[in-house]
C-alpha positions as CSV (number, residue, x, y, z in Angstrom):
1,X,5.9,-22.9,9.3
2,X,2.6,-23.4,10.4
3,X,1.2,-22.1,13.6
4,X,-0.9,-25.1,14.7
5,X,0.5,-26.7,17.2
6,X,-1.4,-30.0,17.2
7,X,-2.3,-31.9,14.3
8,X,-3.1,-30.6,11.3
9,X,-7.5,-30.8,11.6
10,X,-8.7,-32.2,8.5
11,X,-10.4,-28.9,6.4
12,X,-14.6,-28.3,6.3
13,X,-15.3,-31.0,3.0
14,X,-16.3,-29.6,0.0
15,X,-19.7,-30.0,-1.0
16,X,-22.0,-29.7,-3.7
17,X,-22.8,-26.6,-3.6
18,X,-19.9,-25.1,-5.2
19,X,-17.4,-24.5,-2.8
20,X,-14.2,-26.2,-5.0
21,X,-12.2,-22.3,-5.7
22,X,-14.0,-21.8,-9.4
23,X,-10.0,-20.5,-10.4
24,X,-7.2,-22.3,-12.0
25,X,-4.4,-21.0,-10.1
26,X,-1.7,-21.6,-12.9
27,X,-3.8,-18.8,-15.0
28,X,-4.6,-16.6,-11.8
29,X,-1.0,-16.5,-11.6
30,X,-0.2,-15.6,-15.0
31,X,-2.6,-13.1,-14.5
32,X,-1.0,-11.4,-11.5
33,X,2.5,-11.4,-13.5
34,X,0.7,-10.2,-16.6
35,X,-0.2,-7.3,-14.3
36,X,3.3,-6.7,-13.5
37,X,4.3,-6.1,-16.9
38,X,1.7,-4.1,-17.7
39,X,2.4,-1.7,-14.0
40,X,-1.5,-1.4,-13.4
41,X,-2.2,1.0,-10.4
42,X,-1.7,-0.1,-7.0
43,X,-5.5,-0.2,-6.1
44,X,-6.2,-2.5,-9.4
45,X,-3.9,-5.0,-8.8
46,X,-4.4,-5.0,-4.6
47,X,-8.0,-6.0,-6.3
48,X,-6.6,-8.5,-8.2
49,X,-4.9,-10.5,-5.3
50,X,-7.6,-10.2,-2.6
51,X,-10.6,-11.7,-5.7
52,X,-8.0,-14.3,-6.6
53,X,-7.1,-15.1,-2.8
54,X,-10.8,-15.4,-2.1
55,X,-11.5,-17.3,-5.0
56,X,-8.8,-19.9,-5.0
57,X,-9.7,-20.8,-1.2
58,X,-12.4,-22.9,-0.6
59,X,-15.0,-21.3,1.7
60,X,-13.7,-18.1,1.7
61,X,-15.9,-15.0,3.3
62,X,-13.6,-12.6,2.6
63,X,-9.8,-11.7,1.9
64,X,-7.9,-8.0,2.0
65,X,-4.0,-6.9,2.2
66,X,-2.3,-5.5,4.9
67,X,0.0,-2.7,4.0
68,X,2.8,-1.5,6.5
69,X,5.0,1.3,6.1
70,X,5.5,4.6,6.9
71,X,2.5,5.2,7.3
72,X,1.0,3.0,9.2
73,X,-1.1,-0.3,9.0
74,X,-4.1,-0.2,6.8
75,X,-6.3,-2.6,4.8
76,X,-6.5,-2.4,1.2
77,X,-9.0,-4.0,-0.9
78,X,-11.3,-5.5,1.1
79,X,-13.9,-7.5,0.4
80,X,-16.6,-6.5,2.8
81,X,-17.3,-4.9,5.6
82,X,-16.7,-7.6,8.4
83,X,-13.2,-8.0,6.5
84,X,-12.1,-4.5,7.0
85,X,-13.6,-4.8,11.3
86,X,-11.9,-7.8,11.5
87,X,-8.2,-6.2,10.3
88,X,-8.9,-2.6,12.4
89,X,-9.7,-4.8,15.5
90,X,-6.2,-6.4,14.3
91,X,-4.6,-2.7,14.8
92,X,-6.8,-1.0,17.3
93,X,-5.7,-4.2,19.4
94,X,-2.7,-4.0,17.7
95,X,-2.7,-8.6,17.8
96,X,-3.9,-11.1,15.8
97,X,-2.6,-13.4,12.8
98,X,-2.2,-11.1,10.0
99,X,0.1,-8.9,12.1
100,X,2.1,-12.0,13.0
101,X,2.1,-13.2,9.5
102,X,3.7,-9.7,9.1
103,X,6.0,-9.8,12.3
104,X,7.2,-13.6,12.0
105,X,7.5,-14.0,8.1
106,X,5.8,-16.8,8.9
107,X,2.2,-18.6,7.8
108,X,-0.4,-18.3,10.2
109,X,-3.5,-20.2,10.4
110,X,-6.6,-20.4,13.3
111,X,-8.5,-23.2,12.8
112,X,-11.2,-21.7,15.2
113,X,-11.3,-18.1,16.8
114,X,-13.0,-19.4,19.9
115,X,-10.9,-22.0,21.3
116,X,-7.4,-20.5,19.4
117,X,-5.7,-19.1,22.5
118,X,-2.7,-17.1,20.9
119,X,-4.9,-13.7,20.7
120,X,-7.6,-13.7,22.9
121,X,-9.1,-9.8,23.0
122,X,-8.7,-9.8,18.6
123,X,-10.4,-13.7,18.9
124,X,-13.0,-12.9,21.1
125,X,-14.1,-10.1,18.9
126,X,-13.9,-11.6,15.4
127,X,-15.4,-14.5,16.6
128,X,-18.6,-12.1,17.7
129,X,-18.5,-11.0,13.7
130,X,-18.7,-14.4,12.7
131,X,-14.9,-15.2,11.5
132,X,-13.6,-18.6,12.4
133,X,-11.0,-19.7,10.6
134,X,-8.0,-17.5,9.5
135,X,-5.5,-18.1,7.2
136,X,-2.7,-15.2,6.9
137,X,1.0,-15.4,4.9
138,X,3.2,-12.8,4.9
139,X,4.1,-10.4,2.1
140,X,8.3,-10.9,2.0
141,X,10.7,-9.4,-0.7
142,X,14.1,-10.4,0.0
143,X,14.8,-9.3,4.2
144,X,11.9,-7.1,3.6
145,X,8.3,-8.2,5.4
146,X,5.5,-5.3,3.9
147,X,2.3,-7.0,4.8
148,X,0.3,-9.5,4.8
149,X,-2.8,-11.4,2.9
150,X,-5.6,-13.1,4.8
151,X,-8.9,-14.7,4.0
152,X,-11.6,-15.3,6.5
153,X,-14.5,-18.1,6.8
154,X,-17.0,-17.9,9.0
155,X,-16.5,-22.2,9.5
156,X,-14.1,-23.6,12.1
157,X,-11.5,-26.0,10.5
158,X,-12.1,-24.9,7.1
159,X,-9.0,-24.8,5.9
160,X,-5.9,-27.2,5.2
161,X,-2.6,-27.7,3.9
162,X,-3.6,-27.1,0.0
163,X,-4.8,-23.4,0.9
164,X,-1.8,-23.3,3.0
165,X,0.1,-23.5,-0.4
166,X,-2.6,-21.6,-2.2
167,X,-1.9,-18.4,0.0
168,X,2.3,-19.1,0.0
169,X,1.5,-18.7,-4.2
170,X,-0.2,-16.2,-3.8
171,X,1.9,-14.1,-1.1
172,X,5.0,-14.7,-3.1
173,X,3.6,-13.1,-6.3
174,X,1.9,-10.5,-4.7
175,X,4.4,-9.6,-2.3
176,X,6.6,-9.2,-6.1
177,X,3.6,-7.1,-7.3
178,X,3.4,-4.4,-4.4
179,X,6.8,-3.9,-4.6
180,X,7.5,-3.0,-8.2
181,X,4.2,-1.0,-7.7
182,X,5.7,0.6,-4.2
183,X,8.8,1.1,-6.5
184,X,7.1,2.9,-9.3
185,X,5.5,5.2,-7.3
186,X,8.7,5.9,-5.3
187,X,10.4,6.6,-9.0
188,X,7.4,9.4,-9.5
189,X,8.2,11.1,-6.2
190,X,11.5,11.7,-6.5
191,X,11.1,12.3,-10.5
192,X,8.2,15.2,-9.3
193,X,10.6,16.2,-7.0
194,X,13.5,16.3,-9.0
195,X,11.0,18.7,-11.6
196,X,9.9,20.7,-8.5
197,X,13.5,21.7,-7.4
198,X,14.5,22.4,-11.3
199,X,11.5,24.6,-11.7
200,X,12.2,26.8,-8.8
201,X,16.3,26.8,-9.2
202,X,15.0,28.2,-13.1
203,X,12.5,30.7,-11.3
204,X,14.6,32.0,-8.5
205,X,17.9,32.1,-11.3
206,X,14.9,34.1,-13.0
207,X,14.4,36.8,-10.7
208,X,17.8,37.2,-9.3
209,X,18.8,37.8,-13.5
210,X,16.0,40.6,-13.1
211,X,17.4,42.3,-9.7
212,X,20.8,42.3,-11.4
213,X,19.4,44.3,-14.7
214,X,17.9,46.4,-12.6
215,X,21.3,47.4,-11.2
216,X,22.2,44.7,-8.1
217,X,25.7,44.7,-7.7
218,X,26.0,40.3,-8.0
219,X,23.9,37.6,-7.4
220,X,24.2,37.0,-4.0
221,X,23.3,40.7,-3.4
222,X,20.2,39.6,-5.8
223,X,19.3,36.6,-4.0
224,X,19.2,38.5,-0.6
225,X,17.1,41.1,-1.7
226,X,14.6,38.1,-2.8
227,X,14.7,36.5,0.1
228,X,14.3,39.7,2.2
229,X,11.0,40.6,0.5
230,X,10.2,37.3,0.8
231,X,10.1,38.5,4.7
232,X,8.5,41.3,4.6
233,X,5.8,40.0,2.7
234,X,5.8,36.5,4.8
235,X,5.8,34.7,1.8
236,X,8.4,31.6,0.7
237,X,11.2,32.8,-1.6
238,X,10.0,30.8,-4.3
239,X,6.7,32.8,-4.5
240,X,8.1,36.2,-4.7
241,X,10.6,34.8,-7.3
242,X,7.6,33.6,-9.6
243,X,5.5,36.6,-9.0
244,X,8.5,38.7,-10.1
245,X,9.0,37.1,-13.0
246,X,5.2,36.9,-14.0
247,X,5.4,40.8,-13.7
248,X,8.5,41.2,-15.7
249,X,6.9,39.1,-18.5
250,X,3.3,40.7,-18.3
251,X,5.1,44.1,-18.0
252,X,6.9,43.2,-21.4
253,X,4.2,41.1,-23.0
254,X,1.8,44.6,-22.5
255,X,4.8,46.8,-24.2
256,X,5.0,44.6,-27.2
257,X,1.3,45.1,-27.8
258,X,1.5,48.8,-27.5
């Protein structure tokens, strides 16, 4: 649903200076799909998303993606400093078209920040930056809204129905792209945790074996000895275990060289 309550004002006319989008949308979407399949980095993906958004909507000053997750709200791959500041104002004031698109999961359009009254504090600050038109589309995956993509323009009444359709298409692809990269990052994080857990268990098991060889009556007693040494040294049990195993290995190596 488009936000302007009145009839759609006609978007600013394309002039001979070359404001028409220079990028073929079909090719752009294919490029994004290829990026998903190749599993490029998150930063590369977001840079591509914002470039496509800026080059497929006429007269755009800049574009960016807002990501909202457990770390908070932040902009990624912003085109320029004006875009970064306009986004930062939304986060500071907790209002604006991008946050509304994220919260409502609906496309939001501002035809003129000087006359739009939905976010008065942000609109006043944005107009002072030179931002007059805004188009923001939510990034939705399944039932979850993970952020929004937006384009800013210095001219009023810059965006129309065609631009809205373009942003919906790009936002849909961007949401899938970001969801895939987030899933990949989560999988890697879990893999690291598992690897670390296995390494920790192995180190503690080796240290327990050393203590058993030195006369500890059982595994529980050996582990209790490690824990007591860790408390005394004010260090984690894992660190003490690794230090013990390293010391034994070094001693055995020196004996072998003798």
